[in-house]
Biopython code that builds the backbone (N, CA, C, O; Angstrom):
import numpy as np
from Bio.PDB.StructureBuilder import StructureBuilder

atoms = [
    (1, "MET", "N", (102.411, 94.733, 101.368)),
    (1, "MET", "CA", (103.995, 95.071, 101.970)),
    (1, "MET", "C", (105.074, 95.855, 101.077)),
    (1, "MET", "O", (106.073, 95.169, 100.859)),
    (2, "GLY", "N", (105.083, 96.415, 100.830)),
    (2, "GLY", "CA", (105.339, 97.691, 100.002)),
    (2, "GLY", "C", (107.455, 97.668, 101.097)),
    (2, "GLY", "O", (107.943, 97.606, 102.226)),
    (3, "LEU", "N", (107.868, 97.777, 99.543)),
    (3, "LEU", "CA", (109.304, 99.055, 99.661)),
    (3, "LEU", "C", (109.783, 99.271, 99.268)),
    (3, "LEU", "O", (110.163, 98.827, 98.185)),
    (4, "VAL", "N", (110.537, 101.114, 100.534)),
    (4, "VAL", "CA", (111.078, 102.149, 99.796)),
    (4, "VAL", "C", (112.570, 101.960, 100.001)),
    (4, "VAL", "O", (113.113, 101.411, 100.960)),
    (5, "LYS", "N", (113.290, 102.656, 98.655)),
    (5, "LYS", "CA", (114.059, 103.686, 98.609)),
    (5, "LYS", "C", (114.317, 103.768, 99.445)),
    (5, "LYS", "O", (113.344, 103.780, 100.199)),
    (6, "LEU", "N", (116.154, 103.941, 100.419)),
    (6, "LEU", "CA", (115.820, 105.561, 101.094)),
    (6, "LEU", "C", (117.521, 105.373, 100.918)),
    (6, "LEU", "O", (118.395, 104.509, 100.991)),
    (7, "LYS", "N", (117.321, 106.902, 100.616)),
    (7, "LYS", "CA", (119.483, 107.184, 101.133)),
    (7, "LYS", "C", (119.202, 108.304, 102.133)),
    (7, "LYS", "O", (118.372, 109.211, 102.194)),
    (8, "VAL", "N", (120.062, 107.951, 102.775)),
    (8, "VAL", "CA", (120.377, 108.670, 104.102)),
    (8, "VAL", "C", (121.255, 110.041, 104.448)),
    (8, "VAL", "O", (122.109, 109.785, 105.296)),
    (9, "HIS", "N", (121.270, 111.489, 103.996)),
    (9, "HIS", "CA", (122.842, 111.731, 104.853)),
    (9, "HIS", "C", (122.696, 112.098, 106.413)),
    (9, "HIS", "O", (121.887, 112.615, 107.183)),
    (10, "ALA", "N", (123.873, 111.559, 106.404)),
    (10, "ALA", "CA", (123.589, 112.140, 108.342)),
    (10, "ALA", "C", (124.745, 112.873, 108.421)),
    (10, "ALA", "O", (125.755, 112.704, 107.738)),
    (11, "ASP", "N", (124.542, 113.805, 109.394)),
    (11, "ASP", "CA", (125.595, 114.688, 110.111)),
    (11, "ASP", "C", (124.960, 115.727, 108.693)),
    (11, "ASP", "O", (125.566, 115.814, 107.626)),
    (12, "SER", "N", (123.487, 116.523, 109.027)),
    (12, "SER", "CA", (123.574, 117.024, 107.813)),
    (12, "SER", "C", (123.161, 118.914, 108.406)),
    (12, "SER", "O", (123.818, 119.026, 109.442)),
    (13, "ARG", "N", (122.645, 119.843, 108.237)),
    (13, "ARG", "CA", (122.764, 120.820, 108.908)),
    (13, "ARG", "C", (121.102, 121.103, 109.098)),
    (13, "ARG", "O", (120.649, 121.695, 110.077)),
    (14, "ARG", "N", (120.360, 120.627, 108.101)),
    (14, "ARG", "CA", (119.195, 120.451, 108.888)),
    (14, "ARG", "C", (118.936, 119.409, 108.389)),
    (14, "ARG", "O", (119.709, 118.696, 107.749)),
    (15, "GLU", "N", (117.111, 119.094, 108.785)),
    (15, "GLU", "CA", (116.243, 117.742, 108.890)),
    (15, "GLU", "C", (115.467, 117.965, 107.521)),
    (15, "GLU", "O", (114.940, 119.078, 107.538)),
    (16, "LYS", "N", (115.178, 117.149, 106.130)),
    (16, "LYS", "CA", (115.187, 117.253, 105.447)),
    (16, "LYS", "C", (114.234, 115.738, 104.981)),
    (16, "LYS", "O", (114.434, 114.830, 105.788)),
    (17, "LEU", "N", (113.622, 115.503, 104.254)),
    (17, "LEU", "CA", (113.309, 114.128, 103.329)),
    (17, "LEU", "C", (112.181, 115.136, 101.784)),
    (17, "LEU", "O", (111.412, 116.069, 101.554)),
    (18, "GLU", "N", (112.992, 113.886, 101.144)),
    (18, "GLU", "CA", (112.915, 114.374, 99.305)),
    (18, "GLU", "C", (112.342, 113.190, 98.923)),
    (18, "GLU", "O", (112.708, 112.033, 99.131)),
    (19, "ARG", "N", (111.357, 113.647, 98.312)),
    (19, "ARG", "CA", (110.388, 113.054, 97.276)),
    (19, "ARG", "C", (111.257, 112.205, 96.270)),
    (19, "ARG", "O", (111.212, 112.875, 95.238)),
    (20, "LYS", "N", (112.206, 110.823, 95.960)),
    (20, "LYS", "CA", (112.945, 111.534, 94.430)),
    (20, "LYS", "C", (112.264, 110.225, 93.098)),
    (20, "LYS", "O", (112.756, 109.869, 92.028)),
    (21, "GLY", "N", (110.714, 109.724, 93.941)),
    (21, "GLY", "CA", (110.581, 108.948, 92.469)),
    (21, "GLY", "C", (109.471, 108.273, 93.557)),
    (21, "GLY", "O", (109.496, 108.433, 94.778)),
    (22, "PRO", "N", (108.455, 107.445, 92.757)),
    (22, "PRO", "CA", (107.069, 106.915, 93.602)),
    (22, "PRO", "C", (107.290, 106.270, 95.501)),
    (22, "PRO", "O", (106.761, 106.425, 96.602)),
    (23, "ASP", "N", (108.773, 105.285, 94.663)),
    (23, "ASP", "CA", (108.948, 104.703, 96.003)),
    (23, "ASP", "C", (110.252, 105.194, 96.495)),
    (23, "ASP", "O", (110.882, 104.429, 97.224)),
    (24, "ALA", "N", (110.747, 106.327, 96.218)),
    (24, "ALA", "CA", (112.089, 106.566, 96.537)),
    (24, "ALA", "C", (112.479, 107.851, 97.014)),
    (24, "ALA", "O", (112.398, 108.776, 96.206)),
    (25, "PHE", "N", (112.909, 108.106, 98.234)),
    (25, "PHE", "CA", (113.590, 109.236, 98.451)),
    (25, "PHE", "C", (114.705, 109.381, 99.370)),
    (25, "PHE", "O", (115.445, 108.509, 99.828)),
    (26, "GLU", "N", (114.693, 111.014, 99.616)),
    (26, "GLU", "CA", (116.399, 111.168, 100.173)),
    (26, "GLU", "C", (116.204, 112.157, 101.489)),
    (26, "GLU", "O", (115.611, 113.235, 101.475)),
    (27, "ALA", "N", (116.924, 111.457, 102.768)),
    (27, "ALA", "CA", (116.494, 112.163, 103.516)),
    (27, "ALA", "C", (117.892, 112.372, 104.116)),
    (27, "ALA", "O", (118.546, 111.331, 104.048)),
    (28, "HIS", "N", (118.454, 113.239, 104.599)),
    (28, "HIS", "CA", (119.124, 114.446, 105.348)),
    (28, "HIS", "C", (118.576, 114.982, 106.801)),
    (28, "HIS", "O", (117.855, 115.976, 106.881)),
    (29, "VAL", "N", (119.074, 114.076, 108.149)),
    (29, "VAL", "CA", (119.361, 114.125, 108.979)),
    (29, "VAL", "C", (119.854, 114.874, 110.377)),
    (29, "VAL", "O", (119.354, 114.417, 111.405)),
    (30, "LYS", "N", (120.377, 115.495, 110.456)),
    (30, "LYS", "CA", (121.443, 116.317, 111.927)),
    (30, "LYS", "C", (122.649, 114.760, 112.233)),
    (30, "LYS", "O", (123.838, 114.697, 111.918)),
    (31, "ALA", "N", (122.084, 114.044, 112.696)),
    (31, "ALA", "CA", (122.152, 113.089, 113.803)),
    (31, "ALA", "C", (123.221, 112.587, 112.960)),
    (31, "ALA", "O", (123.498, 112.636, 111.762)),
    (32, "PRO", "N", (123.798, 112.013, 114.173)),
    (32, "PRO", "CA", (125.618, 111.207, 113.201)),
    (32, "PRO", "C", (125.498, 110.273, 113.327)),
    (32, "PRO", "O", (125.073, 109.766, 114.365)),
    (33, "ALA", "N", (126.104, 109.169, 111.459)),
    (33, "ALA", "CA", (126.081, 108.293, 111.570)),
    (33, "ALA", "C", (126.915, 107.241, 112.256)),
    (33, "ALA", "O", (127.975, 106.798, 111.814)),
    (34, "GLU", "N", (126.257, 106.844, 113.521)),
    (34, "GLU", "CA", (126.852, 105.939, 114.654)),
    (34, "GLU", "C", (125.493, 105.431, 115.423)),
    (34, "GLU", "O", (124.466, 106.081, 115.618)),
    (35, "ARG", "N", (125.880, 103.661, 115.918)),
    (35, "ARG", "CA", (124.786, 103.494, 116.555)),
    (35, "ARG", "C", (123.281, 103.913, 116.579)),
    (35, "ARG", "O", (122.489, 104.422, 117.372)),
    (36, "GLY", "N", (123.299, 103.260, 114.823)),
    (36, "GLY", "CA", (121.616, 104.261, 114.680)),
    (36, "GLY", "C", (121.307, 105.044, 114.504)),
    (36, "GLY", "O", (120.782, 105.475, 113.478)),
    (37, "LEU", "N", (121.691, 105.874, 116.174)),
    (37, "LEU", "CA", (121.025, 107.442, 115.124)),
    (37, "LEU", "C", (120.728, 107.419, 113.950)),
    (37, "LEU", "O", (120.021, 106.493, 113.554)),
    (38, "ALA", "N", (121.073, 108.191, 113.255)),
    (38, "ALA", "CA", (121.058, 108.508, 111.876)),
    (38, "ALA", "C", (119.745, 107.826, 111.608)),
    (38, "ALA", "O", (118.739, 108.535, 111.569)),
    (39, "ASN", "N", (119.610, 106.132, 111.361)),
    (39, "ASN", "CA", (119.193, 106.077, 111.024)),
    (39, "ASN", "C", (117.601, 105.561, 111.343)),
    (39, "ASN", "O", (116.608, 105.395, 110.635)),
    (40, "ALA", "N", (117.968, 105.357, 113.145)),
    (40, "ALA", "CA", (115.946, 105.781, 114.209)),
    (40, "ALA", "C", (115.572, 107.307, 113.282)),
    (40, "ALA", "O", (114.399, 107.376, 112.913)),
    (41, "SER", "N", (116.546, 108.579, 112.874)),
    (41, "SER", "CA", (116.261, 110.000, 112.459)),
    (41, "SER", "C", (115.968, 109.451, 111.217)),
    (41, "SER", "O", (115.238, 110.259, 110.642)),
    (42, "ALA", "N", (116.138, 108.642, 110.633)),
    (42, "ALA", "CA", (115.831, 108.845, 108.373)),
    (42, "ALA", "C", (114.463, 108.077, 108.957)),
    (42, "ALA", "O", (113.700, 107.741, 108.051)),
    (43, "LEU", "N", (114.016, 107.739, 110.311)),
    (43, "LEU", "CA", (112.850, 106.976, 109.977)),
    (43, "LEU", "C", (111.848, 107.521, 110.257)),
    (43, "LEU", "O", (110.703, 107.576, 109.808)),
    (44, "ARG", "N", (112.572, 108.061, 111.317)),
    (44, "ARG", "CA", (110.762, 108.776, 111.749)),
    (44, "ARG", "C", (110.319, 109.858, 110.950)),
    (44, "ARG", "O", (109.210, 110.393, 110.970)),
    (45, "LEU", "N", (111.793, 110.259, 109.889)),
    (45, "LEU", "CA", (110.908, 111.815, 109.039)),
    (45, "LEU", "C", (110.220, 110.601, 108.441)),
    (45, "LEU", "O", (108.993, 110.627, 108.533)),
    (46, "LEU", "N", (110.766, 109.523, 107.836)),
    (46, "LEU", "CA", (110.280, 108.163, 106.432)),
    (46, "LEU", "C", (108.230, 108.289, 106.943)),
    (46, "LEU", "O", (107.342, 108.875, 106.323)),
    (47, "ALA", "N", (108.138, 107.538, 108.167)),
    (47, "ALA", "CA", (107.474, 107.472, 108.914)),
    (47, "ALA", "C", (106.087, 108.590, 108.801)),
    (47, "ALA", "O", (104.903, 108.555, 108.467)),
    (48, "GLY", "N", (106.974, 109.447, 109.252)),
    (48, "GLY", "CA", (105.879, 110.801, 109.740)),
    (48, "GLY", "C", (105.382, 111.308, 108.042)),
    (48, "GLY", "O", (104.557, 112.213, 107.917)),
    (49, "ALA", "N", (105.947, 110.656, 106.891)),
    (49, "ALA", "CA", (105.939, 111.436, 105.275)),
    (49, "ALA", "C", (105.204, 110.581, 104.279)),
    (49, "ALA", "O", (104.849, 111.070, 103.207)),
    (50, "LEU", "N", (104.833, 108.670, 104.745)),
    (50, "LEU", "CA", (104.095, 108.259, 104.628)),
    (50, "LEU", "C", (103.386, 107.511, 105.370)),
    (50, "LEU", "O", (103.145, 106.322, 105.158)),
    (51, "GLY", "N", (102.738, 108.647, 106.950)),
    (51, "GLY", "CA", (101.753, 108.857, 107.494)),
    (51, "GLY", "C", (101.234, 107.229, 108.855)),
    (51, "GLY", "O", (100.224, 106.606, 109.182)),
    (52, "LEU", "N", (102.910, 107.261, 109.225)),
    (52, "LEU", "CA", (102.807, 105.194, 109.283)),
    (52, "LEU", "C", (103.661, 105.672, 110.919)),
    (52, "LEU", "O", (103.692, 106.893, 111.066)),
    (53, "GLU", "N", (104.227, 104.967, 111.929)),
    (53, "GLU", "CA", (105.254, 105.507, 112.949)),
    (53, "GLU", "C", (106.066, 104.482, 112.590)),
    (53, "GLU", "O", (106.323, 103.520, 111.866)),
    (54, "ALA", "N", (106.302, 105.134, 113.392)),
    (54, "ALA", "CA", (108.838, 104.647, 112.632)),
    (54, "ALA", "C", (108.717, 103.343, 113.020)),
    (54, "ALA", "O", (109.237, 102.526, 112.259)),
    (55, "LYS", "N", (107.891, 102.709, 114.502)),
    (55, "LYS", "CA", (108.340, 101.021, 114.694)),
    (55, "LYS", "C", (107.482, 100.561, 114.057)),
    (55, "LYS", "O", (107.292, 99.569, 114.761)),
    (56, "GLN", "N", (106.614, 100.445, 113.082)),
    (56, "GLN", "CA", (106.084, 99.781, 111.355)),
    (56, "GLN", "C", (106.836, 99.538, 110.563)),
    (56, "GLN", "O", (106.649, 98.428, 110.066)),
    (57, "LEU", "N", (108.452, 100.602, 109.801)),
    (57, "LEU", "CA", (109.245, 100.676, 109.218)),
    (57, "LEU", "C", (110.304, 99.497, 110.398)),
    (57, "LEU", "O", (110.620, 99.393, 111.583)),
    (58, "ARG", "N", (110.548, 98.665, 108.774)),
    (58, "ARG", "CA", (112.169, 97.841, 109.078)),
    (58, "ARG", "C", (113.175, 97.922, 107.629)),
    (58, "ARG", "O", (112.967, 97.610, 106.456)),
    (59, "ILE", "N", (114.722, 98.686, 108.588)),
    (59, "ILE", "CA", (115.707, 98.231, 107.185)),
    (59, "ILE", "C", (115.794, 97.041, 107.266)),
    (59, "ILE", "O", (115.946, 96.446, 108.333)),
    (60, "ILE", "N", (115.706, 96.474, 106.082)),
    (60, "ILE", "CA", (116.162, 94.765, 105.384)),
    (60, "ILE", "C", (116.654, 94.543, 104.886)),
    (60, "ILE", "O", (116.717, 93.387, 104.467)),
    (61, "LYS", "N", (117.711, 95.872, 104.386)),
    (61, "LYS", "CA", (119.027, 95.720, 103.843)),
    (61, "LYS", "C", (119.907, 96.867, 103.739)),
    (61, "LYS", "O", (119.395, 97.791, 103.107)),
    (62, "GLY", "N", (121.160, 97.101, 104.201)),
    (62, "GLY", "CA", (121.992, 98.741, 104.056)),
    (62, "GLY", "C", (121.267, 99.579, 105.643)),
    (62, "GLY", "O", (120.592, 100.607, 105.702)),
    (63, "ALA", "N", (121.738, 98.650, 106.796)),
    (63, "ALA", "CA", (122.087, 98.956, 108.198)),
    (63, "ALA", "C", (122.678, 99.965, 108.506)),
    (63, "ALA", "O", (122.563, 101.022, 109.127)),
    (64, "HIS", "N", (123.919, 98.870, 107.406)),
    (64, "HIS", "CA", (125.582, 100.094, 107.567)),
    (64, "HIS", "C", (126.018, 101.045, 106.470)),
    (64, "HIS", "O", (127.068, 101.683, 106.544)),
    (65, "SER", "N", (125.172, 101.118, 105.447)),
    (65, "SER", "CA", (124.861, 102.261, 104.145)),
    (65, "SER", "C", (124.916, 103.358, 103.823)),
    (65, "SER", "O", (125.681, 103.982, 104.557)),
    (66, "PRO", "N", (124.616, 103.758, 103.305)),
    (66, "PRO", "CA", (123.238, 104.771, 102.785)),
    (66, "PRO", "C", (122.217, 104.903, 102.303)),
    (66, "PRO", "O", (121.132, 105.480, 102.371)),
    (67, "ALA", "N", (123.140, 103.836, 101.483)),
    (67, "ALA", "CA", (121.701, 103.187, 100.791)),
    (67, "ALA", "C", (120.766, 102.443, 101.285)),
    (67, "ALA", "O", (121.148, 101.376, 100.805)),
    (68, "LYS", "N", (119.890, 102.192, 101.838)),
    (68, "LYS", "CA", (119.059, 101.751, 101.336)),
    (68, "LYS", "C", (117.078, 101.102, 101.621)),
    (68, "LYS", "O", (116.008, 101.701, 101.513)),
    (69, "ILE", "N", (117.491, 99.391, 102.072)),
    (69, "ILE", "CA", (115.528, 99.640, 101.388)),
    (69, "ILE", "C", (114.924, 99.433, 102.876)),
    (69, "ILE", "O", (115.351, 98.898, 103.899)),
    (70, "ILE", "N", (113.629, 100.165, 102.491)),
    (70, "ILE", "CA", (112.962, 99.415, 103.700)),
    (70, "ILE", "C", (111.450, 98.863, 103.459)),
    (70, "ILE", "O", (110.836, 98.926, 102.394)),
    (71, "GLN", "N", (110.889, 98.194, 104.935)),
    (71, "GLN", "CA", (109.630, 97.751, 103.711)),
    (71, "GLN", "C", (108.564, 98.324, 104.761)),
    (71, "GLN", "O", (109.193, 98.540, 105.797)),
    (72, "THR", "N", (107.243, 98.654, 104.929)),
    (72, "THR", "CA", (106.900, 99.007, 105.468)),
    (72, "THR", "C", (105.197, 98.061, 105.459)),
    (72, "THR", "O", (105.508, 96.871, 105.521)),
    (73, "PRO", "N", (104.196, 98.139, 105.427)),
    (73, "PRO", "CA", (103.226, 97.249, 106.089)),
    (73, "PRO", "C", (102.456, 97.574, 105.651)),
    (73, "PRO", "O", (101.352, 97.094, 105.907)),
]
sb = StructureBuilder()
sb.init_structure("model")
sb.init_model(0)
sb.init_chain("A")
sb.init_seg("    ")
for serial, (resi, resn, name, xyz) in enumerate(atoms, 1):
    if name == "N":
        sb.init_residue(resn, " ", resi, " ")
    sb.init_atom(name, np.array(xyz, "f"), 0.0, 1.0, " ", f" {name:<3s}", serial, name[0])
structure = sb.get_structure()
């Protein structure tokens, strides 16, 4: 299992994922930061970039913060 750092910018104009390092990403999502919408959208983007399914990823730290730690299989 690996850990990935993810910084999420909610309410962005367009959706994109930038790689900032070997285990660090920055996600810009259109979804608002409420009811977990931005988290779900960011996990979908990250999963696509890693070649995984979103349900395989888990937020282990920072569910209510822009800076998150994601656990990958």
